[in-house]
ZAPA-638265 format. One record per residue (C-alpha): x, y, z; chain. Coordinates in nm, 2 decimals, m for minus. Layout:
# ZAPA-638265
site xx X | yy Y | zz Z | cadena A $
...
***
This chain:
# ZAPA-638265
site xx 0.00 | yy 0.00 | zz 0.00 | cadena A $
site xx 0.13 | yy 0.35 | zz m0.09 | cadena A $
site xx 0.19 | yy 0.58 | zz 0.21 | cadena A $
site xx 0.01 | yy 0.90 | zz 0.25 | cadena A $
site xx 0.31 | yy 1.11 | zz 0.15 | cadena A $
site xx 0.43 | yy 0.89 | zz m0.14 | cadena A $
site xx 0.37 | yy 0.97 | zz m0.51 | cadena A $
site xx 0.21 | yy 0.73 | zz m0.75 | cadena A $
site xx 0.51 | yy 0.78 | zz m0.98 | cadena A $
site xx 0.77 | yy 0.72 | zz m0.70 | cadena A $
site xx 1.01 | yy 0.44 | zz m0.76 | cadena A $
site xx 1.15 | yy 0.28 | zz m1.07 | cadena A $
site xx 0.80 | yy 0.19 | zz m1.21 | cadena A $
site xx 0.53 | yy 0.44 | zz m1.26 | cadena A $
site xx 0.18 | yy 0.33 | zz m1.18 | cadena A $
site xx m0.11 | yy 0.38 | zz m1.43 | cadena A $
site xx m0.37 | yy 0.64 | zz m1.34 | cadena A $
site xx m0.63 | yy 0.37 | zz m1.25 | cadena A $
site xx m0.39 | yy 0.18 | zz m1.04 | cadena A $
site xx m0.29 | yy 0.49 | zz m0.86 | cadena A $
site xx m0.65 | yy 0.59 | zz m0.79 | cadena A $
site xx m0.72 | yy 0.23 | zz m0.67 | cadena A $
site xx m0.42 | yy 0.24 | zz m0.43 | cadena A $
site xx m0.53 | yy 0.58 | zz m0.29 | cadena A $
site xx m0.89 | yy 0.47 | zz m0.25 | cadena A $
site xx m0.78 | yy 0.14 | zz m0.10 | cadena A $
site xx m0.57 | yy 0.32 | zz 0.16 | cadena A $
site xx m0.86 | yy 0.55 | zz 0.24 | cadena A $
site xx m1.13 | yy 0.28 | zz 0.27 | cadena A $
site xx m0.92 | yy 0.00 | zz 0.40 | cadena A $
site xx m1.04 | yy m0.23 | zz 0.12 | cadena A $
site xx m0.77 | yy m0.45 | zz m0.02 | cadena A $
site xx m0.74 | yy m0.52 | zz m0.40 | cadena A $
site xx m0.97 | yy m0.24 | zz m0.48 | cadena A $
site xx m0.81 | yy m0.21 | zz m0.82 | cadena A $
site xx m0.97 | yy m0.54 | zz m0.92 | cadena A $
site xx m1.32 | yy m0.40 | zz m0.84 | cadena A $
site xx m1.25 | yy m0.08 | zz m1.03 | cadena A $
site xx m1.12 | yy m0.27 | zz m1.33 | cadena A $
site xx m1.43 | yy m0.48 | zz m1.33 | cadena A $
site xx m1.65 | yy m0.17 | zz m1.30 | cadena A $
site xx m1.47 | yy 0.01 | zz m1.59 | cadena A $
site xx m1.51 | yy m0.31 | zz m1.80 | cadena A $
site xx m1.88 | yy m0.33 | zz m1.72 | cadena A $
site xx m1.93 | yy 0.03 | zz m1.81 | cadena A $
site xx m1.75 | yy m0.02 | zz m2.14 | cadena A $
site xx m1.96 | yy m0.33 | zz m2.21 | cadena A $
site xx m2.28 | yy m0.15 | zz m2.14 | cadena A $
site xx m2.19 | yy 0.17 | zz m2.33 | cadena A $
site xx m2.34 | yy 0.06 | zz m2.67 | cadena A $
site xx m2.66 | yy m0.03 | zz m2.49 | cadena A $
site xx m2.67 | yy 0.31 | zz m2.32 | cadena A $
site xx m2.62 | yy 0.49 | zz m2.65 | cadena A $
site xx m2.90 | yy 0.28 | zz m2.81 | cadena A $
site xx m3.14 | yy 0.42 | zz m2.55 | cadena A $
site xx m3.01 | yy 0.77 | zz m2.55 | cadena A $
site xx m2.99 | yy 0.81 | zz m2.93 | cadena A $
site xx m3.37 | yy 0.83 | zz m2.99 | cadena A $
site xx m3.39 | yy 1.12 | zz m2.75 | cadena A $
site xx m3.10 | yy 1.30 | zz m2.92 | cadena A $
site xx m3.26 | yy 1.23 | zz m3.26 | cadena A $
site xx m3.59 | yy 1.37 | zz m3.14 | cadena A $
site xx m3.45 | yy 1.70 | zz m3.00 | cadena A $
site xx m3.22 | yy 1.76 | zz m3.30 | cadena A $
site xx m3.46 | yy 1.65 | zz m3.57 | cadena A $
site xx m3.77 | yy 1.83 | zz m3.43 | cadena A $
site xx m3.64 | yy 2.13 | zz m3.25 | cadena A $
site xx m3.42 | yy 2.24 | zz m3.53 | cadena A $
site xx m3.75 | yy 2.25 | zz m3.73 | cadena A $
site xx m3.91 | yy 2.45 | zz m3.44 | cadena A $
site xx m3.63 | yy 2.71 | zz m3.46 | cadena A $
site xx m3.67 | yy 2.74 | zz m3.84 | cadena A $
site xx m4.04 | yy 2.79 | zz m3.81 | cadena A $
site xx m4.00 | yy 3.04 | zz m3.53 | cadena A $
site xx m3.78 | yy 3.25 | zz m3.76 | cadena A $
site xx m4.04 | yy 3.23 | zz m4.03 | cadena A $
site xx m4.31 | yy 3.32 | zz m3.78 | cadena A $
site xx m4.12 | yy 3.63 | zz m3.69 | cadena A $
site xx m4.12 | yy 3.73 | zz m4.05 | cadena A $
site xx m4.49 | yy 3.70 | zz m4.06 | cadena A $
site xx m4.53 | yy 3.98 | zz m3.80 | cadena A $
site xx m4.84 | yy 3.81 | zz m3.67 | cadena A $
site xx m5.01 | yy 3.77 | zz m4.01 | cadena A $
site xx m5.09 | yy 3.43 | zz m4.15 | cadena A $
site xx m4.95 | yy 3.39 | zz m4.50 | cadena A $
site xx m4.96 | yy 3.07 | zz m4.69 | cadena A $
site xx m4.67 | yy 3.18 | zz m4.91 | cadena A $
site xx m4.43 | yy 3.21 | zz m4.61 | cadena A $
site xx m4.54 | yy 2.88 | zz m4.46 | cadena A $
site xx m4.49 | yy 2.72 | zz m4.80 | cadena A $
site xx m4.13 | yy 2.84 | zz m4.80 | cadena A $
site xx m4.08 | yy 2.70 | zz m4.45 | cadena A $
site xx m4.23 | yy 2.37 | zz m4.55 | cadena A $
site xx m4.01 | yy 2.34 | zz m4.85 | cadena A $
site xx m3.70 | yy 2.41 | zz m4.65 | cadena A $
site xx m3.78 | yy 2.17 | zz m4.38 | cadena A $
site xx m3.90 | yy 1.89 | zz m4.61 | cadena A $
site xx m3.57 | yy 1.93 | zz m4.80 | cadena A $
site xx m3.37 | yy 1.88 | zz m4.48 | cadena A $
site xx m3.59 | yy 1.59 | zz m4.38 | cadena A $
site xx m3.56 | yy 1.42 | zz m4.72 | cadena A $
site xx m3.18 | yy 1.47 | zz m4.71 | cadena A $
site xx m3.17 | yy 1.29 | zz m4.37 | cadena A $
site xx m3.39 | yy 1.01 | zz m4.51 | cadena A $
site xx m3.16 | yy 0.96 | zz m4.81 | cadena A $
site xx m2.84 | yy 0.97 | zz m4.62 | cadena A $
site xx m2.93 | yy 0.78 | zz m4.30 | cadena A $
site xx m3.18 | yy 0.53 | zz m4.44 | cadena A $
site xx m3.14 | yy 0.53 | zz m4.82 | cadena A $
site xx m3.52 | yy 0.61 | zz m4.82 | cadena A $
site xx m3.73 | yy 0.50 | zz m5.11 | cadena A $
site xx m4.09 | yy 0.57 | zz m5.20 | cadena A $
site xx m4.27 | yy 0.33 | zz m5.43 | cadena A $
site xx m4.62 | yy 0.35 | zz m5.58 | cadena A $
site xx m4.68 | yy 0.73 | zz m5.61 | cadena A $
site xx m4.84 | yy 0.66 | zz m5.95 | cadena A $
site xx m5.13 | yy 0.50 | zz m5.76 | cadena A $
site xx m5.23 | yy 0.83 | zz m5.59 | cadena A $
site xx m5.53 | yy 0.98 | zz m5.76 | cadena A $
site xx m5.54 | yy 1.34 | zz m5.87 | cadena A $
site xx m5.80 | yy 1.45 | zz m5.61 | cadena A $
site xx m5.81 | yy 1.41 | zz m5.23 | cadena A $
site xx m5.75 | yy 1.07 | zz m5.07 | cadena A $
site xx m5.70 | yy 0.93 | zz m4.72 | cadena A $
site xx m5.37 | yy 0.76 | zz m4.65 | cadena A $
site xx m5.38 | yy 0.49 | zz m4.38 | cadena A $
site xx m5.04 | yy 0.41 | zz m4.23 | cadena A $
site xx m4.90 | yy 0.14 | zz m4.01 | cadena A $
site xx m4.75 | yy 0.32 | zz m3.71 | cadena A $
site xx m4.39 | yy 0.24 | zz m3.63 | cadena A $
site xx m4.23 | yy 0.32 | zz m3.29 | cadena A $
site xx m4.12 | yy 0.65 | zz m3.44 | cadena A $
site xx m4.33 | yy 0.83 | zz m3.71 | cadena A $
site xx m4.01 | yy 0.94 | zz m3.90 | cadena A $
site xx m4.12 | yy 0.74 | zz m4.20 | cadena A $
site xx m4.44 | yy 0.93 | zz m4.22 | cadena A $
site xx m4.24 | yy 1.26 | zz m4.21 | cadena A $
site xx m4.01 | yy 1.12 | zz m4.49 | cadena A $
site xx m4.32 | yy 1.03 | zz m4.69 | cadena A $
site xx m4.49 | yy 1.37 | zz m4.68 | cadena A $
site xx m4.15 | yy 1.53 | zz m4.75 | cadena A $
site xx m4.08 | yy 1.32 | zz m5.06 | cadena A $
site xx m4.44 | yy 1.37 | zz m5.17 | cadena A $
site xx m4.42 | yy 1.75 | zz m5.15 | cadena A $
site xx m4.08 | yy 1.78 | zz m5.31 | cadena A $
site xx m4.12 | yy 1.54 | zz m5.60 | cadena A $
site xx m4.49 | yy 1.53 | zz m5.66 | cadena A $
site xx m4.58 | yy 1.89 | zz m5.54 | cadena A $
site xx m4.86 | yy 1.73 | zz m5.32 | cadena A $
site xx m4.91 | yy 1.85 | zz m4.97 | cadena A $
site xx m5.04 | yy 1.60 | zz m4.72 | cadena A $
site xx m5.20 | yy 1.69 | zz m4.39 | cadena A $
site xx m5.17 | yy 1.46 | zz m4.10 | cadena A $
site xx m5.38 | yy 1.35 | zz m3.80 | cadena A $
site xx m5.20 | yy 1.32 | zz m3.47 | cadena A $
site xx m5.27 | yy 1.25 | zz m3.11 | cadena A $
site xx m5.37 | yy 1.55 | zz m2.89 | cadena A $
site xx m5.06 | yy 1.51 | zz m2.67 | cadena A $
site xx m4.84 | yy 1.62 | zz m2.96 | cadena A $
site xx m4.96 | yy 1.98 | zz m2.93 | cadena A $
site xx m4.87 | yy 1.98 | zz m2.56 | cadena A $
site xx m4.50 | yy 1.91 | zz m2.64 | cadena A $
site xx m4.32 | yy 2.24 | zz m2.59 | cadena A $
site xx m4.26 | yy 2.41 | zz m2.93 | cadena A $
site xx m4.48 | yy 2.17 | zz m3.13 | cadena A $
site xx m4.76 | yy 2.42 | zz m3.18 | cadena A $
site xx m4.56 | yy 2.58 | zz m3.45 | cadena A $
site xx m4.52 | yy 2.25 | zz m3.64 | cadena A $
site xx m4.89 | yy 2.18 | zz m3.59 | cadena A $
site xx m4.97 | yy 2.52 | zz m3.74 | cadena A $
site xx m4.73 | yy 2.52 | zz m4.03 | cadena A $
site xx m4.81 | yy 2.16 | zz m4.14 | cadena A $
site xx m5.18 | yy 2.18 | zz m4.06 | cadena A $
site xx m5.18 | yy 1.88 | zz m3.83 | cadena A $
site xx m5.52 | yy 1.78 | zz m3.71 | cadena A $
site xx m5.63 | yy 1.62 | zz m3.39 | cadena A $
site xx m5.99 | yy 1.56 | zz m3.51 | cadena A $
site xx m6.28 | yy 1.57 | zz m3.48 | cadena A $
site xx m6.41 | yy 1.38 | zz m3.77 | cadena A $
site xx m6.58 | yy 1.69 | zz m3.91 | cadena A $
site xx m6.24 | yy 1.87 | zz m3.94 | cadena A $
site xx m6.09 | yy 1.57 | zz m4.13 | cadena A $
site xx m6.39 | yy 1.55 | zz m4.36 | cadena A $
site xx m6.37 | yy 1.93 | zz m4.44 | cadena A $
site xx m5.99 | yy 1.89 | zz m4.51 | cadena A $
site xx m6.06 | yy 1.62 | zz m4.76 | cadena A $
site xx m6.35 | yy 1.81 | zz m4.92 | cadena A $
site xx m6.11 | yy 2.10 | zz m4.98 | cadena A $
site xx m5.91 | yy 1.87 | zz m5.20 | cadena A $
site xx m5.62 | yy 1.79 | zz m4.96 | cadena A $
site xx m5.45 | yy 1.46 | zz m4.91 | cadena A $
site xx m5.48 | yy 1.34 | zz m4.55 | cadena A $
site xx m5.27 | yy 1.08 | zz m4.36 | cadena A $
site xx m5.38 | yy 0.89 | zz m4.04 | cadena A $
site xx m5.25 | yy 0.60 | zz m3.84 | cadena A $
site xx m5.56 | yy 0.43 | zz m3.68 | cadena A $
site xx m5.33 | yy 0.24 | zz m3.44 | cadena A $
site xx m5.19 | yy 0.56 | zz m3.30 | cadena A $
site xx m4.96 | yy 0.57 | zz m3.00 | cadena A $
site xx m5.08 | yy 0.23 | zz m2.88 | cadena A $
site xx m4.96 | yy 0.06 | zz m3.21 | cadena A $
site xx m4.64 | yy 0.26 | zz m3.20 | cadena A $
site xx m4.55 | yy 0.15 | zz m2.85 | cadena A $
site xx m4.69 | yy m0.21 | zz m2.83 | cadena A $
site xx m4.66 | yy m0.36 | zz m3.17 | cadena A $
site xx m4.33 | yy m0.54 | zz m3.23 | cadena A $
site xx m4.11 | yy m0.70 | zz m3.49 | cadena A $
site xx m4.40 | yy m0.92 | zz m3.60 | cadena A $
site xx m4.57 | yy m0.60 | zz m3.73 | cadena A $
site xx m4.91 | yy m0.68 | zz m3.57 | cadena A $
site xx m5.17 | yy m0.42 | zz m3.65 | cadena A $
site xx m5.33 | yy m0.28 | zz m3.33 | cadena A $
site xx m5.64 | yy m0.08 | zz m3.41 | cadena A $
site xx m5.88 | yy m0.20 | zz m3.15 | cadena A $
site xx m6.24 | yy m0.09 | zz m3.24 | cadena A $
site xx m6.13 | yy 0.23 | zz m3.42 | cadena A $
site xx m6.33 | yy 0.29 | zz m3.74 | cadena A $
site xx m6.37 | yy 0.67 | zz m3.74 | cadena A $
site xx m6.12 | yy 0.70 | zz m4.03 | cadena A $
site xx m6.34 | yy 0.48 | zz m4.24 | cadena A $
site xx m6.64 | yy 0.70 | zz m4.17 | cadena A $
site xx m6.44 | yy 1.01 | zz m4.26 | cadena A $
site xx m6.36 | yy 0.85 | zz m4.60 | cadena A $
site xx m6.72 | yy 0.76 | zz m4.65 | cadena A $
site xx m6.85 | yy 1.11 | zz m4.56 | cadena A $
site xx m6.58 | yy 1.28 | zz m4.77 | cadena A $
site xx m6.64 | yy 1.03 | zz m5.06 | cadena A $
site xx m6.27 | yy 0.97 | zz m5.11 | cadena A $
site xx m6.06 | yy 0.66 | zz m5.16 | cadena A $
site xx m5.85 | yy 0.50 | zz m4.88 | cadena A $
site xx m5.49 | yy 0.42 | zz m4.97 | cadena A $
site xx m5.29 | yy 0.18 | zz m4.74 | cadena A $
site xx m4.92 | yy 0.27 | zz m4.68 | cadena A $
site xx m4.65 | yy 0.06 | zz m4.52 | cadena A $
site xx m4.28 | yy 0.13 | zz m4.46 | cadena A $
site xx m4.05 | yy m0.17 | zz m4.47 | cadena A $
site xx m3.82 | yy m0.21 | zz m4.17 | cadena A $
site xx m3.98 | yy 0.07 | zz m3.98 | cadena A $
site xx m3.97 | yy m0.12 | zz m3.65 | cadena A $
site xx m3.61 | yy m0.21 | zz m3.70 | cadena A $
site xx m3.49 | yy 0.15 | zz m3.69 | cadena A $
site xx m3.64 | yy 0.21 | zz m3.35 | cadena A $
site xx m3.79 | yy m0.04 | zz m3.11 | cadena A $
site xx m3.97 | yy m0.02 | zz m2.78 | cadena A $
site xx m3.99 | yy m0.21 | zz m2.46 | cadena A $
site xx m4.36 | yy m0.25 | zz m2.51 | cadena A $
site xx m4.36 | yy m0.62 | zz m2.41 | cadena A $
site xx m4.32 | yy m0.52 | zz m2.04 | cadena A $
site xx m4.68 | yy m0.56 | zz m1.91 | cadena A $
site xx m4.65 | yy m0.30 | zz m1.64 | cadena A $
site xx m4.57 | yy m0.04 | zz m1.90 | cadena A $
site xx m4.88 | yy m0.13 | zz m2.10 | cadena A $
site xx m5.09 | yy m0.09 | zz m1.78 | cadena A $
site xx m4.93 | yy 0.24 | zz m1.71 | cadena A $
site xx m5.00 | yy 0.37 | zz m2.06 | cadena A $
site xx m5.36 | yy 0.26 | zz m2.04 | cadena A $
site xx m5.39 | yy 0.45 | zz m1.72 | cadena A $
site xx m5.23 | yy 0.79 | zz m1.81 | cadena A $
site xx m5.24 | yy 0.77 | zz m2.19 | cadena A $
site xx m4.89 | yy 0.91 | zz m2.24 | cadena A $
site xx m4.59 | yy 0.75 | zz m2.43 | cadena A $
site xx m4.40 | yy 0.63 | zz m2.12 | cadena A $
site xx m4.25 | yy 0.32 | zz m2.29 | cadena A $
site xx m3.87 | yy 0.35 | zz m2.34 | cadena A $
site xx m3.74 | yy 0.33 | zz m2.69 | cadena A $
site xx m3.40 | yy 0.22 | zz m2.83 | cadena A $
site xx m3.22 | yy 0.22 | zz m3.16 | cadena A $
site xx m3.19 | yy 0.49 | zz m3.42 | cadena A $
site xx m3.02 | yy 0.24 | zz m3.64 | cadena A $
site xx m2.95 | yy 0.34 | zz m4.01 | cadena A $
site xx m3.17 | yy 0.06 | zz m4.15 | cadena A $
site xx m3.30 | yy 0.05 | zz m4.50 | cadena A $
site xx m3.65 | yy 0.21 | zz m4.53 | cadena A $
site xx m3.88 | yy 0.17 | zz m4.82 | cadena A $
site xx m4.24 | yy 0.31 | zz m4.82 | cadena A $
site xx m4.49 | yy 0.12 | zz m5.03 | cadena A $
site xx m4.82 | yy 0.27 | zz m5.14 | cadena A $
site xx m5.09 | yy 0.02 | zz m5.19 | cadena A $
site xx m5.38 | yy 0.00 | zz m5.43 | cadena A $
site xx m5.66 | yy 0.26 | zz m5.35 | cadena A $
site xx m5.98 | yy 0.13 | zz m5.20 | cadena A $
site xx m6.24 | yy 0.33 | zz m5.40 | cadena A $
site xx m6.53 | yy 0.51 | zz m5.24 | cadena A $
site xx m6.84 | yy 0.29 | zz m5.22 | cadena A $
site xx m7.17 | yy 0.45 | zz m5.10 | cadena A $
site xx m7.31 | yy 0.11 | zz m5.01 | cadena A $
site xx m7.03 | yy 0.01 | zz m4.77 | cadena A $
site xx m7.05 | yy 0.06 | zz m4.39 | cadena A $
site xx m6.77 | yy 0.19 | zz m4.18 | cadena A $
site xx m6.72 | yy m0.15 | zz m4.02 | cadena A $
site xx m6.68 | yy m0.32 | zz m4.36 | cadena A $
site xx m6.45 | yy m0.05 | zz m4.49 | cadena A $
site xx m6.23 | yy m0.07 | zz m4.18 | cadena A $
site xx m6.20 | yy m0.45 | zz m4.22 | cadena A $
site xx m6.12 | yy m0.40 | zz m4.59 | cadena A $
site xx m5.85 | yy m0.14 | zz m4.52 | cadena A $
site xx m5.69 | yy m0.36 | zz m4.25 | cadena A $
site xx m5.68 | yy m0.65 | zz m4.48 | cadena A $
site xx m5.52 | yy m0.44 | zz m4.75 | cadena A $
site xx m5.26 | yy m0.30 | zz m4.51 | cadena A $
site xx m5.19 | yy m0.65 | zz m4.38 | cadena A $
site xx m5.13 | yy m0.77 | zz m4.74 | cadena A $
site xx m4.88 | yy m0.49 | zz m4.79 | cadena A $
site xx m4.69 | yy m0.60 | zz m4.47 | cadena A $
site xx m4.69 | yy m0.96 | zz m4.57 | cadena A $
site xx m4.56 | yy m0.88 | zz m4.92 | cadena A $
site xx m4.28 | yy m0.64 | zz m4.83 | cadena A $
site xx m4.17 | yy m0.73 | zz m4.48 | cadena A $
site xx m3.99 | yy m1.04 | zz m4.36 | cadena A $
site xx m4.14 | yy m1.14 | zz m4.03 | cadena A $
site xx m4.01 | yy m1.14 | zz m3.77 | cadena A $
site xx m3.82 | yy m0.83 | zz m3.85 | cadena A $
site xx m3.44 | yy m0.83 | zz m3.80 | cadena A $
site xx m3.22 | yy m0.53 | zz m3.72 | cadena A $
site xx m2.92 | yy m0.70 | zz m3.86 | cadena A $
site xx m3.09 | yy m0.79 | zz m4.18 | cadena A $
site xx m3.23 | yy m0.44 | zz m4.22 | cadena A $
site xx m2.88 | yy m0.30 | zz m4.16 | cadena A $
site xx m2.74 | yy m0.54 | zz m4.42 | cadena A $
site xx m3.00 | yy m0.42 | zz m4.67 | cadena A $
site xx m2.89 | yy m0.06 | zz m4.62 | cadena A $
site xx m2.52 | yy m0.16 | zz m4.66 | cadena A $
site xx m2.59 | yy m0.35 | zz m4.98 | cadena A $
site xx m2.79 | yy m0.07 | zz m5.14 | cadena A $
site xx m2.52 | yy 0.18 | zz m5.03 | cadena A $
site xx m2.26 | yy m0.03 | zz m5.22 | cadena A $
site xx m2.48 | yy m0.03 | zz m5.53 | cadena A $
site xx m2.51 | yy 0.35 | zz m5.51 | cadena A $
site xx m2.13 | yy 0.39 | zz m5.48 | cadena A $
***
C-alpha cells in the first residue's frame, strides 16, 4: 500500500492512473485489492456503453430533428409579423422537407414506391405506425418535393402539448380531429394521412408487425363522408430502426392509465427504409364503416406480408442498407 506522502510515480516503475487511484482509495477505505473492483467496473461500463447509447440516441434524434424545425419555423413566424401567409409557410415547409428528405436519403437510403397510384384529387392515406413516425415525415417530405402534393396529418392530442410543437402543428396543418375537421380537409381537395393504431400501435406492436387498431373505425367514416378513396401505406423495416420495450406488461398498464408514451425506446439504427403505397380502395356509397375498416386492415396486412420479412431483424435491415449503399457507390 502507498503511504500518504508517497507519489504514484515514485520508484522505478510508474503506476497507471487507474492503479494509482485504486491504491489511494484502498488506503482511504481499507479495502484490499480495490483495483480489481475498479477494473471490473470500468469493464462493465464499457460493455454497457453501446446499450446506453442505443437508449439515448432516440432522444437526441428527437431533439435535433424536431427542435431544429421549431427554430426554423419560429424565424419564419417572426417574418410573418403576426399575419398568416400561406406563401411564407410554403417556404418553411419546402426548407424543412428538403432537410428531412436529405436525412432520409443519407441515413436510411429512403425509397418511396407507388406514387403513381395516388389519384389526382383528395385521398385518405392509412399508415402502419412504427415506434417513431419518422417514415411518415419522410413520406410527406418526398411527396411534397417530388410530386408537389401537400399531405395533412392527423396526430394525437398530446403532440400539441409538447413544448414548441404548436408551430409545427400550425405550419403543417396537423389535425387532432374531430371527424368533421378531417372531412372538411378532404373536401377542400387535400390529401390526409392517419395511423388508426396511433400511439398504442407505436408502443406495443413489435417485430411481428401486428396491426393494433382495436375498435377504431372513425377514419373509415371520414372517408365515406368525404367520398374519397383510402390508400394503405406501409414502410419496410420501420420497426427495426427504433424499437420499444412494449412487451413489459406493467408499462402497458401504465400507458392505459395515463395515456402518455411512457415506454422507453432504443435504436436509431440506419436501416433501409422503403415506403410502399398500396392500391386505392375506392369510395363505395353502399359500404359501412365497419366493412371499410376490415377491408382497409386486410389491404394493409397484405402490404406488410408482401414487403416485410417477419419477424423483422435489425441485422438484416442494416445489411440491406449496406448492400444498397454499395450499389449506389
